[in-house]
N, C-alpha and C positions, 0 to 999 in steps of 0.2 A: 215519580210526586212533587210540585209545584215546589219550590222551594221560590223564596222575596231578599232579596239584598237591596243596601242603600250603597247610593256611590259616596252618598252627600249625607253621616254617618256626626255630623257637626245639628248641619242644620235639622233633622231630623230630631236630635235628640231638642234642639233648643225649643221647633212649631210644638213639642208637645209636653214642653214644661210651661212655654205660654202659655194654652190650653190647662190645664193646672191651674197657672195663676189665675187664670178669670175664672171658671168655676167654683176654685177657692174665696176667692173676694171677691169679681160681684157677683155671685148667685148664689153664694151660703155667709158666709163673713157681712154680707154690706148688709143687710136687712133679720142676722141674725146674733149680734153685736143689740139691739133694741130690743130683747128680750131676754135681757141678761136681767139679775135685778141689782136694783140700784143707779142701772145707768139709765141718765134723766137724755131728754133732747139735744142742748146743746154740749154734753159731755159725749153721745154718742155722736154727737158731729162733728165734732174733734176729734176725735179716735180715727173718723172713715175719709178725713182733708189729709191724714198725716201719709194714713195705707192709699190712700188710694196716688198724691203722690209717688209715696211709694213703686206703685206699683207702674206708673209711667213710665218711672224710670227705667227699672225692667225692664220694660216692655221695647224701650227704646233700643236698649243695648240687644233683647233676639235682634230686634229690626234692623239694628245693627248687623248682625248676623247672619239676614237673610240678604240684603244687598249686597255687603259682599259676596254670597253663594257666589248671588245674580253678577253680578260683574263677570269675578274668576270666572265661571266657569256656563259661562253664558250661554254656550254650545247644550251643556245638556242639562237642557230646559226648553222647553213647548211652550206655545200662545198661549192656552190659559192655563197651564202655571204663571207666565209673567202677567195677566191679566188678572188675575184670584192675586196675585201677590202685590200687586199696584193697587189693588181692592184696596189689601187688607192694610197700607201704607199713606195711600188717600181718609182713611178710617181712622189713624192713627195721629194723621197732622187736626183732622177736622177737632177728636175727643181732649190735643194738648192743646192744639191755639183757641179752640172756641170752645169749646162743652164742657171743660174740666175748671177754663177759669172762670166761667159764669157760672155752673153747681159747686164753685167754690167761695165765690159770692153770693152766694144766695143764702149759702149755711154760717158764711160770716156772719150775715144780715140776720135767720134764728137765736144764732151764741150770743148775739148782741140784744136781742130782742126784742127789735122789728119787726113788725109786722112784714110780713113776705104774697107777694101775691101769689097765685098760682101758674106751673107749666108745665111747659108739656117738655122740657130739658131731661129730665126724669128715662122719660121716657126714650127720649134721642138714646142715650148714653146705652140702654137695654139695649134697643133697637141695633144701635150698633154694635155693644158686645153680644151680638147672634151673632152679627154680621162679622165679626173678627171672627167665630165659631168657628161659622161654618168655610168658615175665608180660611184658616190653620191647620182642621178637617181635612180640603180638602191635599190645603198645601203636601200636608203629613200622609197621604196616601200612592198620591203622584207621587213624592221620592223614591218610592219602594216600585227595584223593576224587579220582571220576575225571569225567573232559570229554569 
């Protein structure tokens, strides 16, 4: 009988938790809140800004756990895992310092009643979330060792 174990249970838990946050917030809460009775666009955008601000901070805590493991246990991680982990961190950096500030500013303009031109920023965010999910799934699977 084949069994699987992990040498890095904290990292494994962190990656699975991160996947859960992305699925629950980015792919469920983000669009469901607008279907709730009484939720106006400004109210929904205000809630979304707060939720995504907090999600981003939680993601950074989980990213720090990943970085810690990559540094402290570098001999346990092969090149593909390092490349995918780096991609994940680059995506998080892009979201934090480029996409989220732009989306936040657009949401604020909507809330203030200003006309906001259409853009591809939400599409970029969804694509980056999908790529993060794939990276996290890869990392999670690679953390298991066949015995």
